C-alpha positions, 0 to 999 in steps of 0.5 A: 055322943055325936052332935046332931047335925043341922038341916038348911033350915030346920032345927034337929032336936037338942042334945046334952052338953059335952063334958068339960075337956079342959086337961084331957090330951087329944090324939089322932085315935081319940081322947086319951088318959088325962096326963097333965099338961104334958111337960114331958113333951119335947120342946123343939126350940130350946132343946130342953125336952120340956115345955117352956114355961111361958107356954104352961099354965101361968106362963107369960101367954096365960098371964097376957090373956088373962090380962086381957080378960081381966080388962074385958078386952077378951072374952073366949077360949085359948089352947096351946097343944104339942103332940096333939095333947093340951098344953094350956086351956083357958076360957074367959067371959060369957058365951051368953050374957043374958043367960049367965052362960059362961065360955068353956074350953069346949064352947063352940064359936062362929068361926067367920073366915076360919072356917074357909080351910074346911072349903078348901079341903073339900075342893082337894077331896074331890080332886082326890076323888077324881071329880074335879081338876084344879084346872077346870073352869068352873063353869064346867061344873056350875051354870049360872056364872056371868060370860066373863066369869065363866070363859076364865076362872078356874078352881085353882083361881078360886082356891088361891084369891086370883080369880079377879072377883074380890070383895071390892066395889067400885071406888067409892061405892058403898056395900049394900046394906045387909039383908035378914035371910030367914032360910038358906035358899033365900040366902043363896038366891041373893049370893048369885043375884049379887054375884051377877053384879060384880065385875072382874077386878082383873084378869084371873091369874094375874093378881091376888085379891082376898075374896069371900065371894069366891069361897062361897062360889066354892061351896056352891062347886062342892055341892053340885059335884058331890051332890050334897049340900055343901055343910052336909059334905063337910060334915060327912067327909071333914068333921065326922072323920077328924072326930070333930063332933061339936062342929057344923054349920049351924043355922041362925035358930040353933046359934040363939037357942043352943047354950053351948054355942058363944053369941058374939058381942059387937062393940058399938060407939057408944062403948057397950057390946050388943049380942049380935044374934039377939040384935040383928038391927045392930051391926059392927062398930067398924061398919059404914054409919054404924051399921056394919056387917053381922054375920048372924044376919045370914041364915047360915054359914056358907064355903065363904065362911061362918062354919062352927067349931070349938078349940078342941075341935080344931086340935082334932082337925089339926091331928087328923089332917096330919095323921092322912085321915082326911086326904092322901099324902100327896093331896094334903101336900097339896092343900098346905103348901104355898102357891102365891105369894100374899102380901100380909094385911098389915106389913111388918115396920119392926125391921124383924127378919122372923116373919119370913113370907106368907103364901096362899095355899089352897085354903090355909095361909102358908106362912114362915116365922123364925123358919118354921113352916106354919098354916094358919088362917083368921077369922073377923066379923062382927063380934067374932075374932078367931084364929087357928095355926099348925106348926107343921114341924114342931108339932104345935097347935095354937087356937084362938076363939073370941066372941069379941070383935078384938082390936088386940088379936094380932098381938095375941097370935104375935105372942104366941109365934115367938114362944112357940118357935122360940124367937 
């Protein structure tokens, strides 16, 4: 039964919770009969024809997550799958501490920037439909851009974070305090007002600087060209074809009311964690003056981030993408292949040659690790730490969704990489 799709400013009626999906394998055609942990699948890294023991229940990855959860350093869901079938699926902690609702394998999480690849894919679909060109100036389709942006920023620049927008302010300038928005129209009006205060950091195409604002602008482009809201377009053209029944761009009221959606818990300087959705006056401990960002202050996610999905839905997305359900193969290749060499946020100082290099694709990050191709994206905000990765040549998918703002997600991803690739 499909999840009611949210409108921009109002809530639809609720539906009953989905059944627990813990041991049910997934494939391009939908749910298959339960087959346990899929031990017979091929392990391409070892050549044994079996799933590596460290990726199975009770293995090294499973034990690591449990150790973090036992220390209250992880709350959320992890899922590892091979050939579309779940190998390991675990959930820890609370989706809603006040309501005593535990996290489950099919709990829905705010993704923060991990939903940017949906924005990129929507643009690629519109190019496939002949409604856009990657080399188009954004101003060909959208009015209201400041003159310097209108005359120089292309769709390709926004997709590859090379537009010059960035997200930074002038040196020493603090970001403005986040406003609490109570409608999507109000939220986007403020976005356009803020855009007009930005100055390009560099000439478009000459450098790369990660830009959530640029992807929010892409969401506006999708809406204008498609004739639908950005959220409706993604729901109808990505989530539904992929079978992602739980995924949507929920508004804050739904986030608060629906017990299937995890609340983010933001770590505070006094050592406590607070519910971001119930405490809009609070922010991430990592922000300025202890009043940092809180994504729940926005009414609804945009092209820049904060779509919602469950771990099984992200596996469905990986299967649908590779199975040609979302784009024709040439456009899938355009979507996943690296375009711009992308310096990692944190340099590898270990001297290891396994890391390879990362590139910006049209939404995902295209990476290599131990001579394997990976498309991936992470997200972080107050009380949100997320990552999903598709190992293209090995047919593995890994999803990490946490409703804590973790400092430990990078070691989790590193362990995932090593165990899957046999490094």
